[in-house]
N, C-alpha and C positions, 0 to 999 in steps of 0.2 A: 079855506084855505085850499091851495092847487096840491095836487099829488106829490110832485118832483119836491114841493116846500116841505109838506108834511113827512115825505120820506126822511130827508136829510136833517129837520128839526129833531124827527123820533131819534134818527141815528146819533146826535150829537147828544140827546138826553140821556140815551143809552150808555153812550161812552162816558158822561160826568158823572154816573152813577157809580160810586167806587165798588157797593156788591154786587152790581150787575158786570161791571168790567173785570172783575174777579172772577166771576163764574163763569161768563161767556168766553171770555179771551184768555184770561190769564191761566186758568186753571187748566183746559185745554193742552196749552203749551207746557206746563208743569207735568201734567198727566202725560205727555208725548213722551218725555225724558223718564219721569219716574217709573212709569208702569212697565216699559220695555228693558229696563236696565237689570233686573235680574235674570232676565233670559238670554242675556249677551252671549254665553256660551251655548245657547239653544238646549243641546243634549247632555247630561250629567256624563263624566270621564271620570276615570281612576277611584270608582267607589271604593271604599276601603271594607273588605272581606276576608274570611277566615276559612281555612281548608282544615276539616278532621279527617286526619289520614290514621284510618285503624289498620290498614293493610301493611304499611311501611315496606312497599315493595318497589321493583324500578318503574313499573307502569304507573303507580300512585305518583311518585317522584315526577315522572314524565307529564301527567295532569297537572301538578302543580307549577311546573316549568310553564305550560302553554296557559295556564289561568295569571299568572305572573306575568307572561307577555301581552295578554288582552289589553288594549286600551281602555276597556271598559272599568276592569279592575285593579285594585291594590290590595294584593294579599299581605297584610298585616300580621298576620298570626297564622302559623301551622301548627297544629297540636293533635295528638292522638285521643283526647277527651271532649265529647261534644259537650259536657256540661260547662266548660270553659268558655268555649265558643258562644253557646248562648249565653253566658253571664256578660260576655263581652258586649254582645248584641243590645242587653239589656242596660247596658251603661251607656250605650251610644257609641262605643268606640269602632263598630262595624254595623253596617246594613243587612248582611247577610251571610251563609257559609254553607259550603256542601261536604256532605259527608262520604267519603271512600270507603266502604264497609270492608271488614275482615275479608280475608280470601278473594279480593276482586282478581288478583292476577291468576290466582290458580282457576277461578269460575269462567273468565275469558278465555284462556287459553284451553280449557274444555268445551268450547263453544257454548257457555250456558250463557242467558239473559243475566245481566248484573244492574239491579235499582240503584243508583246513588241521589239519595235525596238531596235538595236544595232549598234551603230555608231563607226566605226574605222577610224582611220589616215590611209588613202590609200598611204601615201607618203613612207612607211616603210612596206613593204609587210611582211614581218616575223612577225614584233609587230601585225599588224592588224589581220594577221592570228590566233595567239594566243589571242588575244582580243575576236575576234568573236568565237573560238572554247571554251576560257572558259567560257565566258557567256551561249555558248550554252549547255556546260557540268550543270552548275547551273540551268539554267531554265528547262534541261530536266528532273535531278533529282528531282525537286521540283514539277514538272509536272506529272512524275512517281509516285512520291508518293500519289499525291491528287487524280490520276485515280485508285491507288490501294486500297485506302480507300473508294472511292466509291463504287468498286466492292464488297468489303467486306461488305458495308452496305447493299448491294443488297444479301447478304446470301451466297457469293462466300467465301470457305478458304483462306487462304494465299497463299497456294500451286495454287490453282485453278487461283485465282486472278491474281497472277504471270504469271501462263502459258496463260492465256486469254489476258493479254496484251501482251507477247511477247513469241507469239507460237513459234518463231526460235530465237533461242540463237547465237547471231553473236560474233566470237572473233577476232578481228584483230591482225595479228602476222607480223611485217615488217620482209621479208626475208634479204635484202641487206643492209638494214641501220639500225640496231636495234634500235638506240637511237632516229632516226628518226631527227637527226641533220641536220643542213646546211653544216657543216665542213665535215662529211662524204659524203656529197652529191657534193661538189665543188670542193676540195682540190685535190682528186685523178685525177680528170679530168685536172685541171688547170696544176697539177704538169708536166704532159705530155706535156704540151705547153711549160712552162719554160725551160724544157729540150731541147726541140727543137729550141725556140729563142735564147736562150743563145747562145747554140752551132753555131747556123746558123750565128749569129751576129760575134760571136768570130772567127770563122772560114774565113767569109767573110772580115772581119779588116783583119788578117794575110794574106791571099790571096792579099788583096789589096795592103798591105804594099809590098808585094813580086813582083808585078808588076809595083810600083812606082819606083822599082829601078833595076830589072832585066826581062828579058822575062819569058816564061815558061820551056824553056829548052827541052831536052825528054820527051816526053810524058808519056815513061814507068814508070821515076822518080816520078810521081804523083799517082801512085798507092800505094806505101806506104805512102806518105803523107796523102792522102784520110783516110788511115785505121788509120792513127794517130790520125787524126782528131776524126774519129769516135771513137775511143779509150776514148778520153776525154768524148764525149757524153754518153758514156755506163757508164764511172765513174760517171758521174753526175747522171744518171738514177739510177744507184746501189745505189748510197746515197739516194735518194730519196725513193725509193719503199722498200729498204731494212733497213735503217736505220732511217731516219726521218717518215716513216708512223708506225714503232714501237714504237718509242717515243710518239707520239700522237695519237698511237692506232686507224689509219686508216685500217688497215686491212692488211695482207700482204700474197702474192701469194700461195696458195696450190701447184701449180704445177711451180715451178721456170723454168724449159725449157722453157714454153711459154713465161713467162715474159722476160727470158733474148734474146729469137728470137726477140719479139716484140720491145725490147728497144735497139737491136742491129741495126736492118732493120732501125729503127726510126734514131738512130744517124747516119748510114751510109748516109740515106737521107738527113739528115740536112747538114752534112760535105760537101756531094756532092752540095747540093744548095750554100753553102758559097763558094765553090772554084768557083763556076760557076758565082755568084753574085762578087764575087772579081775580075775575071777575066774579066769578063764585065765592071767594075766601074773603074778597075785600079787604085783605089783612096782608102787608108785606110779609111776617115772618112765617103764618100760617099756610099761607101759598107755597113756601118752601118746604115745610116740614110735611106735607102730606106725601111728598114725591121721596124724601130722603129714603126709604126703605124699599123702593119699587125696583132698585136695580138689578138686585140679585134673581128674583123671579123674570124678570126680562131675560135675562141670559139663558135660565133653563129652559124657558118658553120659545126661544128662538130657533132652536132645532140646530145649532152647530154643536153645542156640548152635550147635549142628550138629543138622541133621533126623535123627531116630531112624531114617527110613527109609533113610538113608544109610548106617547102621552096618552093620557085618558082622553075621551071626546070631549069632555068640557072644557079641560086645558088646551085641547088644540083649537078650539072655537075661541078660546080667550085669548092665544097667541096670536091667531088671524086678525084680532083687533089691534093689535099694537103695531106701530109703524116701525118699530125696529127689527119686527121679524122678518118682513120683505125687504127691509134694508140691508140687514145683514147678510141674509142669502145673496142678494141680488151683488152687492159690493164684495164680498167672498169670490162670487165667480168673477166679476169684472178685475179685481186686483190680483188675486190668486191663480185664477186658472185661465186668465187670457180670453174671457167673453166677451161677446160683441154687443152691440145694441139689440139687436133680434134674440141674442139669446137669453135676454135677462127682460124681454117684454113682459111674461107673467108677473115678475117682480114689480116692475114699474107700473103696469095697469093696478096693481094690488095696492104698492103705494100711492099713487093718485087718488084711488078710492077712498082710501083712509085720510089723505090729505083733506080731500074735500070734505068729508065728514067731519074732521076735526075742525074746519072752517065754519061749518055749518054750525055747529057744538058752540063755537067761540062767538059767534053774531048773536046766537039765541041766549048765551049767557049776558052779553052787552046789551041785547034788548031789554034784559031782565032787569038789568042795571040802571037803564037809561035815565037820564035828567036831563032838564034844559043845560045846553052848552053854557 
């Protein structure tokens, strides 16, 4: 059997298998819409909050107006009873509240520091962050106005008062996530994992079916079969990174050659691991079941959701053996940070080494199962 003939024959066999087709091609397309959908708005806005006003002064009312004007917050309750705000948060009606203490205005006029506690719902860290940031901005703006008026009352001009209060102007500009949204942060990384896992399970299922019915046959015949499996993974990755990312505006590679190389190596490694798993399990269902619970550990070991430096040494060593680790790191650089081919050479070398190791493992597993063709 010639290599091109074996390649196309395997590709046709893979596409005729409903389970493989569903996992390798249909599932990535569904995931590409289903997974980013909750993050279309990127960052939460108009989060419902309460304001506990124990001062009832002109200053506390000014703070309430600034909080209501914040695009982050929606003040749905203003009360003088902190217990009422706490009960509303327990009922899920609000996600946090700020407490303006008694004698707030008097202490401020006397130049005394005042603590205004802000309570957020820590169960939802994104909403909690918005609540804390929204109240911090509102209180900070009012505080700045009070300080500027105090400086001007001492004889400073408006420009002098502004310069004395903020001698160094700070402007924060996000480089790689301009919207500072959760979708742009998590989806590009998880997409790599989806491509890897769906392909690995699909090829493992197909290889497991193969060994349920026949032996491995000549090992040379598995090279085009491996290439056909990798081609499916490359098609899945191309859909994610070229089509879906453009639809949802998650960025696109400025240097496509680096993207193609990383995806090709990832697909080859996943296909090889799938063949190895299928050969070792020699069972259609068992081969897939073995990988069902591996996705979450791969996410945390990849170094994007949890710093790799914070992992224990054994976990870092385990992460280095997973193709998803260099693939996620490399593709994030290429797609979100405009990295060039030269910039991701360490990730390419790491992934190439893992792809070679996965290929050796696959052929070792095939040799173990080998029977006459």
